[in-house]
N, C-alpha and C positions, 0 to 999 in steps of 0.2 A: 578470524570464524566468527566473533561475536557480533562484526557489523552483518555478515551475512545472515545471521540468526536475527537479528534485531530488523534486517530488512525483509525478511521472508514472515516474519510476526506483522508488521506495519501493512505490507502487500495483504495479506489473507483477511485482515481486518479491514481494511479499504474494501476489499471485494465484499465481505459479510456485510459491510453498512452499506454499500451501494446496491446490492443484490438483494439481501434476506430482511434488508430493514431493522437491523438492531444495531444498536448504537454504545461505543463506549466512551467514558471521559478523556476530554481533552489531553488529561496527565498521562493517560497510559502513550500515546503517540511523545509526548514531552520526554519519558524514560526512554524510549526505543528509536527516537530519532535524534539520538545525540553524535556529532562527530567534531572535530577539534577546530574546523574552519567553516566560516561561510560558504564558498565556494563547495563544499563537501555537504554541507546541508541542501544547497539548491539543488545539486547533482543527485543525493538520497531522494528527495520529494520529487522529484523530476523523473526519475527512473521508477519509484514506487508508482506513480499516476500512469507512465507510459504504460506499465504492465498491466494494472487494473482495468486502462482504457482498450487493452490487447484483449484480455479475459472476457470483459464483458462485451464486447463488439463479436469475440468466438462465439459465446454461449447464445447471444440472441441469434448470429446466423444459425447456428444448431437448432435450436428449437421453432424459429421461423420459417425454415425451410422444407 
């Protein structure tokens, strides 16, 4: 359950950084993006990136249509 909570926190903060322009220290992401394997870390980051891109695309489409 903590992985899902950390994933949601990271994704929401990435969305906030990209869309609203506020920034967090990199230590925040180091604390919340911890996994036990290197492959798990890459999957975590890739999923977070995909979700952020999808949300930003959806928001842009909604705003500029």
